[in-house]
N, CA, C, O and CB atoms as a CASP TS submission, in Angstrom:
PFRMAT TS
TARGET T0000
AUTHOR 0000-0000-0000
METHOD Language model
MODEL 1
PARENT N/A
ATOM      1  N   MET     1      86.439  90.662  96.996  1.00  0.00           N
ATOM      2  CA  MET     1      87.883  90.938  97.378  1.00  0.00           C
ATOM      3  C   MET     1      88.702  90.319  96.195  1.00  0.00           C
ATOM      4  O   MET     1      88.375  89.230  95.721  1.00  0.00           O
ATOM      5  CB  MET     1      88.312  90.252  98.887  1.00  0.00           C
ATOM      6  N   HIS     2      89.857  91.088  95.689  1.00  0.00           N
ATOM      7  CA  HIS     2      90.232  90.284  94.718  1.00  0.00           C
ATOM      8  C   HIS     2      91.916  90.147  95.312  1.00  0.00           C
ATOM      9  O   HIS     2      92.277  90.788  96.299  1.00  0.00           O
ATOM     10  CB  HIS     2      89.892  90.985  93.086  1.00  0.00           C
ATOM     11  N   GLU     3      92.708  89.362  94.669  1.00  0.00           N
ATOM     12  CA  GLU     3      94.242  89.317  95.228  1.00  0.00           C
ATOM     13  C   GLU     3      95.132  90.904  95.039  1.00  0.00           C
ATOM     14  O   GLU     3      94.710  91.863  94.393  1.00  0.00           O
ATOM     15  CB  GLU     3      95.144  87.974  94.206  1.00  0.00           C
ATOM     16  N   VAL     4      96.097  90.855  95.595  1.00  0.00           N
ATOM     17  CA  VAL     4      96.924  91.986  95.554  1.00  0.00           C
ATOM     18  C   VAL     4      98.297  91.728  95.112  1.00  0.00           C
ATOM     19  O   VAL     4      99.100  91.068  95.771  1.00  0.00           O
ATOM     20  CB  VAL     4      96.949  92.589  96.800  1.00  0.00           C
ATOM     21  N   LYS     5      98.544  92.267  93.976  1.00  0.00           N
ATOM     22  CA  LYS     5      99.766  92.148  93.448  1.00  0.00           C
ATOM     23  C   LYS     5     101.005  93.288  93.928  1.00  0.00           C
ATOM     24  O   LYS     5     100.832  94.500  93.796  1.00  0.00           O
ATOM     25  CB  LYS     5      99.473  92.187  91.990  1.00  0.00           C
ATOM     26  N   VAL     6     102.304  92.677  94.515  1.00  0.00           N
ATOM     27  CA  VAL     6     102.645  93.869  95.161  1.00  0.00           C
ATOM     28  C   VAL     6     104.014  93.812  94.191  1.00  0.00           C
ATOM     29  O   VAL     6     104.638  92.763  94.031  1.00  0.00           O
ATOM     30  CB  VAL     6     102.752  93.868  97.015  1.00  0.00           C
ATOM     31  N   TYR     7     104.372  95.004  93.605  1.00  0.00           N
ATOM     32  CA  TYR     7     105.716  95.327  92.768  1.00  0.00           C
ATOM     33  C   TYR     7     106.681  95.960  93.766  1.00  0.00           C
ATOM     34  O   TYR     7     106.333  96.650  94.724  1.00  0.00           O
ATOM     35  CB  TYR     7     105.461  96.422  91.440  1.00  0.00           C
ATOM     36  N   ASP     8     108.083  95.606  93.393  1.00  0.00           N
ATOM     37  CA  ASP     8     109.201  96.495  93.768  1.00  0.00           C
ATOM     38  C   ASP     8     109.104  97.788  92.819  1.00  0.00           C
ATOM     39  O   ASP     8     108.307  97.998  91.905  1.00  0.00           O
ATOM     40  CB  ASP     8     110.662  95.704  93.601  1.00  0.00           C
ATOM     41  N   SER     9     110.234  98.660  93.343  1.00  0.00           N
ATOM     42  CA  SER     9     110.102 100.168  92.707  1.00  0.00           C
ATOM     43  C   SER     9     110.860  99.596  91.095  1.00  0.00           C
ATOM     44  O   SER     9     110.640 100.393  90.183  1.00  0.00           O
ATOM     45  CB  SER     9     111.246 101.737  93.840  1.00  0.00           C
ATOM     46  N   SER    10     111.552  98.556  90.756  1.00  0.00           N
ATOM     47  CA  SER    10     111.918  98.335  89.406  1.00  0.00           C
ATOM     48  C   SER    10     110.577  97.927  88.518  1.00  0.00           C
ATOM     49  O   SER    10     110.490  98.419  87.393  1.00  0.00           O
ATOM     50  CB  SER    10     113.058  97.185  89.380  1.00  0.00           C
ATOM     51  N   GLY    11     109.754  97.232  88.889  1.00  0.00           N
ATOM     52  CA  GLY    11     108.243  97.194  88.707  1.00  0.00           C
ATOM     53  C   GLY    11     108.599  95.509  88.449  1.00  0.00           C
ATOM     54  O   GLY    11     107.974  94.945  87.550  1.00  0.00           O
ATOM     55  N   ASN    12     109.490  94.818  89.156  1.00  0.00           N
ATOM     56  CA  ASN    12     109.348  93.155  89.387  1.00  0.00           C
ATOM     57  C   ASN    12     108.112  92.798  90.074  1.00  0.00           C
ATOM     58  O   ASN    12     107.475  93.783  90.445  1.00  0.00           O
ATOM     59  CB  ASN    12     110.553  92.512  90.314  1.00  0.00           C
ATOM     60  N   LEU    13     107.613  91.707  90.339  1.00  0.00           N
ATOM     61  CA  LEU    13     106.587  91.319  90.705  1.00  0.00           C
ATOM     62  C   LEU    13     107.318  90.735  91.949  1.00  0.00           C
ATOM     63  O   LEU    13     108.173  89.849  91.934  1.00  0.00           O
ATOM     64  CB  LEU    13     105.766  90.515  89.724  1.00  0.00           C
ATOM     65  N   LYS    14     106.770  91.465  93.140  1.00  0.00           N
ATOM     66  CA  LYS    14     107.560  90.988  94.504  1.00  0.00           C
ATOM     67  C   LYS    14     106.648  89.876  95.057  1.00  0.00           C
ATOM     68  O   LYS    14     107.200  88.826  95.386  1.00  0.00           O
ATOM     69  CB  LYS    14     107.771  92.298  95.746  1.00  0.00           C
ATOM     70  N   LYS    15     105.399  89.981  95.186  1.00  0.00           N
ATOM     71  CA  LYS    15     104.406  88.717  95.660  1.00  0.00           C
ATOM     72  C   LYS    15     103.122  88.964  95.395  1.00  0.00           C
ATOM     73  O   LYS    15     102.714  90.060  95.010  1.00  0.00           O
ATOM     74  CB  LYS    15     104.409  88.374  97.162  1.00  0.00           C
ATOM     75  N   ILE    16     102.353  87.879  95.601  1.00  0.00           N
ATOM     76  CA  ILE    16     100.862  88.034  95.636  1.00  0.00           C
ATOM     77  C   ILE    16     100.177  87.738  96.632  1.00  0.00           C
ATOM     78  O   ILE    16     100.197  86.602  97.107  1.00  0.00           O
ATOM     79  CB  ILE    16     100.289  87.432  94.799  1.00  0.00           C
ATOM     80  N   ILE    17      99.460  88.701  97.111  1.00  0.00           N
ATOM     81  CA  ILE    17      98.529  88.241  98.471  1.00  0.00           C
ATOM     82  C   ILE    17      97.049  87.995  98.310  1.00  0.00           C
ATOM     83  O   ILE    17      96.167  88.692  97.808  1.00  0.00           O
ATOM     84  CB  ILE    17      98.562  89.373  99.595  1.00  0.00           C
ATOM     85  N   SER    18      97.027  86.711  98.922  1.00  0.00           N
ATOM     86  CA  SER    18      95.701  86.137  98.122  1.00  0.00           C
ATOM     87  C   SER    18      94.663  86.603  98.784  1.00  0.00           C
ATOM     88  O   SER    18      94.805  87.340  99.760  1.00  0.00           O
ATOM     89  CB  SER    18      95.514  84.564  98.017  1.00  0.00           C
ATOM     90  N   VAL    19      93.421  86.199  98.296  1.00  0.00           N
ATOM     91  CA  VAL    19      92.055  86.589  98.952  1.00  0.00           C
ATOM     92  C   VAL    19      91.964  85.791 100.306  1.00  0.00           C
ATOM     93  O   VAL    19      91.242  86.471 101.035  1.00  0.00           O
ATOM     94  CB  VAL    19      90.716  86.198  97.937  1.00  0.00           C
ATOM     95  N   LYS    20      92.257  84.974 100.787  1.00  0.00           N
ATOM     96  CA  LYS    20      92.167  84.333 101.980  1.00  0.00           C
ATOM     97  C   LYS    20      93.172  84.956 103.071  1.00  0.00           C
ATOM     98  O   LYS    20      93.030  84.996 104.294  1.00  0.00           O
ATOM     99  CB  LYS    20      92.413  82.877 101.725  1.00  0.00           C
ATOM    100  N   ALA    21      94.181  85.409 102.310  1.00  0.00           N
ATOM    101  CA  ALA    21      95.293  85.957 103.474  1.00  0.00           C
ATOM    102  C   ALA    21      94.453  87.658 103.707  1.00  0.00           C
ATOM    103  O   ALA    21      94.433  88.123 104.847  1.00  0.00           O
ATOM    104  CB  ALA    21      97.459  86.070 102.639  1.00  0.00           C
ATOM    105  N   LEU    22      93.841  88.417 102.593  1.00  0.00           N
ATOM    106  CA  LEU    22      93.005  89.321 102.836  1.00  0.00           C
ATOM    107  C   LEU    22      92.123  89.460 103.714  1.00  0.00           C
ATOM    108  O   LEU    22      92.010  90.337 104.570  1.00  0.00           O
ATOM    109  CB  LEU    22      92.565  89.457 102.103  1.00  0.00           C
ATOM    110  N   THR    23      91.238  88.222 103.400  1.00  0.00           N
ATOM    111  CA  THR    23      90.183  87.860 104.497  1.00  0.00           C
ATOM    112  C   THR    23      90.566  87.714 106.156  1.00  0.00           C
ATOM    113  O   THR    23      90.120  88.165 107.211  1.00  0.00           O
ATOM    114  CB  THR    23      89.632  86.468 104.053  1.00  0.00           C
ATOM    115  N   LYS    24      91.547  86.905 105.777  1.00  0.00           N
ATOM    116  CA  LYS    24      92.231  86.898 107.419  1.00  0.00           C
ATOM    117  C   LYS    24      92.795  88.230 108.062  1.00  0.00           C
ATOM    118  O   LYS    24      92.561  88.450 109.250  1.00  0.00           O
ATOM    119  CB  LYS    24      93.593  85.890 107.471  1.00  0.00           C
ATOM    120  N   ARG    25      93.422  88.990 107.420  1.00  0.00           N
ATOM    121  CA  ARG    25      94.067  90.287 107.902  1.00  0.00           C
ATOM    122  C   ARG    25      92.950  91.382 108.176  1.00  0.00           C
ATOM    123  O   ARG    25      93.146  92.238 109.039  1.00  0.00           O
ATOM    124  CB  ARG    25      95.137  90.849 106.771  1.00  0.00           C
ATOM    125  N   SER    26      91.825  91.348 107.465  1.00  0.00           N
ATOM    126  CA  SER    26      90.667  92.234 107.514  1.00  0.00           C
ATOM    127  C   SER    26      90.036  91.556 108.868  1.00  0.00           C
ATOM    128  O   SER    26      89.701  92.384 109.715  1.00  0.00           O
ATOM    129  CB  SER    26      89.633  92.208 106.026  1.00  0.00           C
ATOM    130  N   ASP    27      89.854  90.382 109.155  1.00  0.00           N
ATOM    131  CA  ASP    27      89.157  89.921 110.246  1.00  0.00           C
ATOM    132  C   ASP    27      90.099  90.234 111.587  1.00  0.00           C
ATOM    133  O   ASP    27      89.617  90.366 112.712  1.00  0.00           O
ATOM    134  CB  ASP    27      88.812  88.346 110.015  1.00  0.00           C
ATOM    135  N   GLN    28      91.448  90.325 111.297  1.00  0.00           N
ATOM    136  CA  GLN    28      92.042  90.397 112.697  1.00  0.00           C
ATOM    137  C   GLN    28      91.991  92.353 112.911  1.00  0.00           C
ATOM    138  O   GLN    28      91.916  92.924 113.999  1.00  0.00           O
ATOM    139  CB  GLN    28      93.995  89.497 112.698  1.00  0.00           C
ATOM    140  N   GLN    29      92.032  92.758 112.091  1.00  0.00           N
ATOM    141  CA  GLN    29      91.974  94.211 111.931  1.00  0.00           C
ATOM    142  C   GLN    29      90.501  94.519 112.741  1.00  0.00           C
ATOM    143  O   GLN    29      90.554  95.271 113.714  1.00  0.00           O
ATOM    144  CB  GLN    29      92.024  94.705 110.165  1.00  0.00           C
ATOM    145  N   ILE    30      89.371  94.019 112.394  1.00  0.00           N
ATOM    146  CA  ILE    30      88.355  94.403 112.870  1.00  0.00           C
ATOM    147  C   ILE    30      88.190  93.832 114.439  1.00  0.00           C
ATOM    148  O   ILE    30      87.428  94.496 115.141  1.00  0.00           O
ATOM    149  CB  ILE    30      87.356  94.047 111.916  1.00  0.00           C
ATOM    150  N   GLN    31      88.881  92.570 115.109  1.00  0.00           N
ATOM    151  CA  GLN    31      89.157  92.308 116.101  1.00  0.00           C
ATOM    152  C   GLN    31      89.783  93.236 117.035  1.00  0.00           C
ATOM    153  O   GLN    31      89.380  93.678 118.111  1.00  0.00           O
ATOM    154  CB  GLN    31      89.654  91.445 115.915  1.00  0.00           C
ATOM    155  N   SER    32      91.147  93.484 116.206  1.00  0.00           N
ATOM    156  CA  SER    32      91.887  94.529 117.299  1.00  0.00           C
ATOM    157  C   SER    32      92.344  95.471 116.116  1.00  0.00           C
ATOM    158  O   SER    32      93.275  95.170 115.369  1.00  0.00           O
ATOM    159  CB  SER    32      93.380  93.811 118.431  1.00  0.00           C
ATOM    160  N   PRO    33      91.571  96.702 116.001  1.00  0.00           N
ATOM    161  CA  PRO    33      92.435  97.561 115.337  1.00  0.00           C
ATOM    162  C   PRO    33      93.509  98.304 115.575  1.00  0.00           C
ATOM    163  O   PRO    33      94.008  99.072 114.752  1.00  0.00           O
ATOM    164  CB  PRO    33      91.939  98.184 114.995  1.00  0.00           C
ATOM    165  N   SER    34      93.958  98.089 116.835  1.00  0.00           N
ATOM    166  CA  SER    34      95.086  98.791 117.459  1.00  0.00           C
ATOM    167  C   SER    34      96.597  98.599 116.958  1.00  0.00           C
ATOM    168  O   SER    34      97.586  99.327 117.040  1.00  0.00           O
ATOM    169  CB  SER    34      95.046  98.413 118.829  1.00  0.00           C
ATOM    170  N   LEU    35      96.336  97.061 116.290  1.00  0.00           N
ATOM    171  CA  LEU    35      97.796  96.605 115.950  1.00  0.00           C
ATOM    172  C   LEU    35      97.754  97.185 114.476  1.00  0.00           C
ATOM    173  O   LEU    35      98.768  96.713 113.963  1.00  0.00           O
ATOM    174  CB  LEU    35      98.142  94.768 116.071  1.00  0.00           C
ATOM    175  N   TYR    36      97.223  97.828 113.691  1.00  0.00           N
ATOM    176  CA  TYR    36      96.938  98.213 112.612  1.00  0.00           C
ATOM    177  C   TYR    36      97.331  99.869 112.602  1.00  0.00           C
ATOM    178  O   TYR    36      97.836 100.425 111.627  1.00  0.00           O
ATOM    179  CB  TYR    36      95.526  97.784 112.368  1.00  0.00           C
ATOM    180  N   ASN    37      96.987 100.562 113.918  1.00  0.00           N
ATOM    181  CA  ASN    37      97.200 101.985 114.100  1.00  0.00           C
ATOM    182  C   ASN    37      99.037 102.307 113.574  1.00  0.00           C
ATOM    183  O   ASN    37     100.078 101.754 113.928  1.00  0.00           O
ATOM    184  CB  ASN    37      96.799 102.358 115.971  1.00  0.00           C
ATOM    185  N   LYS    38      98.820 103.215 112.795  1.00  0.00           N
ATOM    186  CA  LYS    38     100.240 103.943 112.590  1.00  0.00           C
ATOM    187  C   LYS    38     100.726 104.476 113.720  1.00  0.00           C
ATOM    188  O   LYS    38      99.930 105.062 114.455  1.00  0.00           O
ATOM    189  CB  LYS    38     100.241 105.062 111.628  1.00  0.00           C
ATOM    190  N   LYS    39     102.213 104.380 114.117  1.00  0.00           N
ATOM    191  CA  LYS    39     102.999 105.059 115.028  1.00  0.00           C
ATOM    192  C   LYS    39     102.718 106.611 115.088  1.00  0.00           C
ATOM    193  O   LYS    39     102.961 107.159 114.012  1.00  0.00           O
ATOM    194  CB  LYS    39     104.397 104.782 114.691  1.00  0.00           C
ATOM    195  N   GLY    40     102.263 107.458 116.089  1.00  0.00           N
ATOM    196  CA  GLY    40     102.066 108.625 116.392  1.00  0.00           C
ATOM    197  C   GLY    40     100.628 109.048 116.022  1.00  0.00           C
ATOM    198  O   GLY    40     100.334 110.243 116.053  1.00  0.00           O
ATOM    199  N   ARG    41      99.717 108.107 115.672  1.00  0.00           N
ATOM    200  CA  ARG    41      98.022 108.562 115.667  1.00  0.00           C
ATOM    201  C   ARG    41      97.712 107.854 116.773  1.00  0.00           C
ATOM    202  O   ARG    41      98.336 106.835 117.069  1.00  0.00           O
ATOM    203  CB  ARG    41      96.934 108.110 114.285  1.00  0.00           C
ATOM    204  N   LYS    42      96.737 108.317 117.479  1.00  0.00           N
ATOM    205  CA  LYS    42      95.539 107.917 118.267  1.00  0.00           C
ATOM    206  C   LYS    42      94.500 107.514 117.706  1.00  0.00           C
ATOM    207  O   LYS    42      93.917 108.133 116.816  1.00  0.00           O
ATOM    208  CB  LYS    42      95.104 108.777 118.977  1.00  0.00           C
ATOM    209  N   ALA    43      94.129 106.330 118.214  1.00  0.00           N
ATOM    210  CA  ALA    43      92.879 106.076 117.853  1.00  0.00           C
ATOM    211  C   ALA    43      91.585 106.573 118.125  1.00  0.00           C
ATOM    212  O   ALA    43      91.212 106.781 119.280  1.00  0.00           O
ATOM    213  CB  ALA    43      92.804 105.193 118.056  1.00  0.00           C
ATOM    214  N   LYS    44      90.772 106.805 116.988  1.00  0.00           N
ATOM    215  CA  LYS    44      89.602 107.603 116.977  1.00  0.00           C
ATOM    216  C   LYS    44      88.466 107.033 118.174  1.00  0.00           C
ATOM    217  O   LYS    44      88.051 105.904 117.911  1.00  0.00           O
ATOM    218  CB  LYS    44      89.000 107.540 115.407  1.00  0.00           C
ATOM    219  N   PRO    45      88.078 107.460 119.056  1.00  0.00           N
ATOM    220  CA  PRO    45      86.936 106.938 119.955  1.00  0.00           C
ATOM    221  C   PRO    45      85.556 106.778 119.290  1.00  0.00           C
ATOM    222  O   PRO    45      85.047 107.599 118.527  1.00  0.00           O
ATOM    223  CB  PRO    45      86.746 107.894 121.139  1.00  0.00           C
ATOM    224  N   MET    46      85.011 105.581 119.691  1.00  0.00           N
ATOM    225  CA  MET    46      83.658 105.452 119.057  1.00  0.00           C
ATOM    226  C   MET    46      82.506 106.009 120.001  1.00  0.00           C
ATOM    227  O   MET    46      81.880 105.415 120.879  1.00  0.00           O
ATOM    228  CB  MET    46      83.378 103.907 118.713  1.00  0.00           C
ATOM    229  N   GLY    47      82.432 107.023 119.663  1.00  0.00           N
ATOM    230  CA  GLY    47      81.370 108.228 120.396  1.00  0.00           C
ATOM    231  C   GLY    47      79.965 107.936 119.881  1.00  0.00           C
ATOM    232  O   GLY    47      79.604 106.981 119.192  1.00  0.00           O
ATOM    233  N   LYS    48      79.430 108.690 120.233  1.00  0.00           N
ATOM    234  CA  LYS    48      77.635 108.900 119.897  1.00  0.00           C
ATOM    235  C   LYS    48      77.671 109.430 118.355  1.00  0.00           C
ATOM    236  O   LYS    48      78.594 110.037 117.813  1.00  0.00           O
ATOM    237  CB  LYS    48      76.680 110.352 121.100  1.00  0.00           C
ATOM    238  N   VAL    49      76.661 109.116 117.903  1.00  0.00           N
ATOM    239  CA  VAL    49      76.534 109.731 116.438  1.00  0.00           C
ATOM    240  C   VAL    49      76.037 111.086 116.654  1.00  0.00           C
ATOM    241  O   VAL    49      75.380 111.212 117.688  1.00  0.00           O
ATOM    242  CB  VAL    49      75.497 108.908 115.410  1.00  0.00           C
ATOM    243  N   ASP    50      76.185 112.114 115.949  1.00  0.00           N
ATOM    244  CA  ASP    50      75.540 113.296 116.053  1.00  0.00           C
ATOM    245  C   ASP    50      74.559 113.399 114.912  1.00  0.00           C
ATOM    246  O   ASP    50      74.744 113.467 113.697  1.00  0.00           O
ATOM    247  CB  ASP    50      76.497 114.399 116.091  1.00  0.00           C
ATOM    248  N   GLU    51      73.290 113.391 115.758  1.00  0.00           N
ATOM    249  CA  GLU    51      72.069 113.539 115.176  1.00  0.00           C
ATOM    250  C   GLU    51      71.924 114.732 113.979  1.00  0.00           C
ATOM    251  O   GLU    51      71.628 114.584 112.793  1.00  0.00           O
ATOM    252  CB  GLU    51      71.154 113.782 116.329  1.00  0.00           C
ATOM    253  N   LYS    52      72.169 115.688 114.562  1.00  0.00           N
ATOM    254  CA  LYS    52      72.203 116.966 113.599  1.00  0.00           C
ATOM    255  C   LYS    52      72.873 116.507 112.316  1.00  0.00           C
ATOM    256  O   LYS    52      72.313 116.461 111.220  1.00  0.00           O
ATOM    257  CB  LYS    52      73.073 118.291 114.255  1.00  0.00           C
ATOM    258  N   ALA    53      74.155 116.167 112.572  1.00  0.00           N
ATOM    259  CA  ALA    53      75.089 115.822 111.267  1.00  0.00           C
ATOM    260  C   ALA    53      74.259 114.884 110.499  1.00  0.00           C
ATOM    261  O   ALA    53      74.315 114.934 109.270  1.00  0.00           O
ATOM    262  CB  ALA    53      76.626 115.083 111.619  1.00  0.00           C
ATOM    263  N   LEU    54      73.405 113.935 111.156  1.00  0.00           N
ATOM    264  CA  LEU    54      72.785 112.861 110.241  1.00  0.00           C
ATOM    265  C   LEU    54      71.699 113.463 109.433  1.00  0.00           C
ATOM    266  O   LEU    54      71.408 113.137 108.283  1.00  0.00           O
ATOM    267  CB  LEU    54      72.193 111.638 111.056  1.00  0.00           C
ATOM    268  N   LYS    55      71.181 114.295 110.090  1.00  0.00           N
ATOM    269  CA  LYS    55      69.750 114.894 109.125  1.00  0.00           C
ATOM    270  C   LYS    55      70.235 115.754 108.158  1.00  0.00           C
ATOM    271  O   LYS    55      69.749 115.892 107.035  1.00  0.00           O
ATOM    272  CB  LYS    55      68.528 115.848 109.987  1.00  0.00           C
ATOM    273  N   ILE    56      71.503 116.512 108.743  1.00  0.00           N
ATOM    274  CA  ILE    56      71.998 117.198 107.659  1.00  0.00           C
ATOM    275  C   ILE    56      72.664 116.364 106.466  1.00  0.00           C
ATOM    276  O   ILE    56      72.501 116.749 105.308  1.00  0.00           O
ATOM    277  CB  ILE    56      72.924 118.114 108.194  1.00  0.00           C
ATOM    278  N   ALA    57      73.399 115.242 106.749  1.00  0.00           N
ATOM    279  CA  ALA    57      73.655 114.799 105.779  1.00  0.00           C
ATOM    280  C   ALA    57      72.893 113.738 104.510  1.00  0.00           C
ATOM    281  O   ALA    57      73.270 113.353 103.403  1.00  0.00           O
ATOM    282  CB  ALA    57      74.485 114.501 106.268  1.00  0.00           C
ATOM    283  N   SER    58      71.641 113.524 105.340  1.00  0.00           N
ATOM    284  CA  SER    58      70.569 112.578 104.740  1.00  0.00           C
ATOM    285  C   SER    58      69.917 113.708 103.495  1.00  0.00           C
ATOM    286  O   SER    58      69.654 113.416 102.329  1.00  0.00           O
ATOM    287  CB  SER    58      69.233 111.979 106.137  1.00  0.00           C
ATOM    288  N   THR    59      69.761 115.094 104.187  1.00  0.00           N
ATOM    289  CA  THR    59      69.049 116.019 103.215  1.00  0.00           C
ATOM    290  C   THR    59      69.580 116.360 102.464  1.00  0.00           C
ATOM    291  O   THR    59      68.928 117.170 101.805  1.00  0.00           O
ATOM    292  CB  THR    59      68.571 116.972 103.496  1.00  0.00           C
ATOM    293  N   SER    60      71.029 116.114 101.925  1.00  0.00           N
ATOM    294  CA  SER    60      72.123 116.865 101.050  1.00  0.00           C
ATOM    295  C   SER    60      71.935 115.993  99.952  1.00  0.00           C
ATOM    296  O   SER    60      72.593 116.145  98.923  1.00  0.00           O
ATOM    297  CB  SER    60      73.772 116.966 101.621  1.00  0.00           C
TER
END
């Protein structure tokens, strides 16, 4: 993972998000993904994997 540079609309550097902060954020997202869902979207349920779809995808 690399640091992320955030710019404003005029092209000036606004902030730099460090690798440590990004790693922390991704760990939090794995632990509780509902915190990062956009409003109006429902979380996708973790269901069984469709074996037919897997076979079709693996043969392609």
